[in-house]
N, C-alpha and C positions, 0 to 999 in steps of 0.2 A: 582413209579412202576405201571405197569398195568397188570392185570391178567383178561382178558375178553374173553369169548367164545360166539359165536353166531352160532347156527346150525339150519338147517331145514331138517327134514327127517321123515321117517316112523318108527313106532315101530315094532320091530321084534316079540314081544309077549306081552301079557298083563302085565301091571305093577305088581310088587310084593310089597305088603305092609306088614309091620311089625309094632308092637306096643311095645314101651318100657314099663317097669313097671310103669312109670309115666303117661302112656297113650298117650305120644307123638308118632305121626305117622312118619314113614320113608318109602318112596316108592322108588324103583329102577326100571329102565327099560333101554333097549338099543334101540337106533335109528340108522338107516343106512342112510348115505349120499353117493351119487355116483357122478362120473364124467366120462366123456369119451373124447377121443382125437384120432387123426389119427397119427399113428406112421410113421417112416421113409419109411416103405414099403407100405404105403397107407392103412394099415389095421386099422379098428376101434378097439380101446382098451377101455374096460369098467373096471372101478375100483370102488369097494364099500368099505367104511370104516365104522366100527361099533364104536359107542360111548356109554359108560356107563353113565347114568344120575342118580343122587340121589336128592331126594326132601324131604323136611321136613314139619312137622306140617300140616296145612290146605292145603298147596299146594300139599303135598303128598296124602292126602285124596281125593282132587279134581281130581288129575291125575288118581288115582286108580279107581275112580267112573266114570269118563267121557271119558277116552280114552282107547283104546285097540289095539290089534295086527292090524297093517296096518294103524292106525291113523296117519295123517300128523300133525306134531307139529313144532313149532319154539321154541327153547330153548336158553335162555340167562343165563350165569352164569360165574363161574370161575373154573379153573382147580385145582384139589387137588390130591395129591398122598398119599395113606395110606400104611403103612408097618405093617406086622404081621409076626409071626413065625409059620410055619406049624407044623404038627405032627412029621415030621422028623427033626425038628430043623433048617430048611432052611428059610432064610428071603424071604418073598414074598411081592410084591408090586402091587398095582392097582391104575391106574390113572383114575379119573372120573370127570365128570362135575357136580359141586355143583350148581344146578339150582336155580336161583333167580326169573326167569320168565319163564312160559310155556304158549304159545299161542296155543289153539286148533284150527287148521286151516281147518278142514273138519267137516262134519256134526256130530252131537252128535249121539252116539250109541243109537239104539232103546231101549226103556224101557224094552222090553221083552228079550233083548239080554244081559244076565248077565254072568259074569264069576266069578271065585273063589274070586277075589279081591272085586267085588261088594258085594257078600254075606258076606264076612268078614267085609267090610266097614259098611254094613247095620246093622249087629249084634252088632258091636262095637258102632255104632251111637245110637242104641236103648239102649244098656247097660248103656251108659253114659248120656243118655237123650239128650237134645238139645246141640249139639257140640258147638254152638256159645256161650252158657251160660258158658261152661267150658273152652273156649279158653283163658280166662284171666288168667287161672292157668298155668303159664309158669314154670312148674317143670322140663322141659327138660333143659339140661346143656346150650344149646345155646339159650338164651332167646331173641336174636335179631330177631328170625324168626317170621314173621307176614304174614298173608294171607288175602284174600278177601272172598266174599260170596261163599258158597258151590254150589249154583244153578247157573250154567253158561249155557249160550246158545251158539249156533254155532258162532265161531269166537270171543267170548268174552275173555278178558284177565284174566289170573290168575297169580298172581305174589307174591313173598315174598321179603321183604326188609331185607338187612343185614347191 
């Protein structure tokens, strides 16, 4: 069986990063892809599709730190659907792309252009000390997640292996 997704699009807003009690990072963001065609009447039709992306561990921290609203990214991963019960007892579902690779395709954000995710990332980074030193502590349930260096330049690859 094959479950593979490849997308290239722009972020609609800055990534949101959260930390589990174990210190593992989870970042989510949405990207938009678009297509256009000419309909039967000769009119141009534009269509945009939004995709929810979820990243883990180092990949999550790198995304939160290096990309923001409007950034162009290439995402590779797999589809997953999660189910939960809301406050009214209704079953709810969300389908998202569990990213295994995120390529940052445009320039890096300027150092002086910070967002809330950057501030949280920096404070967490300082609280735990050197993140690389604590990366071997795989206390998050999915210990298969791995990443690469935190300091990426324009166009460099950031990926996680599953």
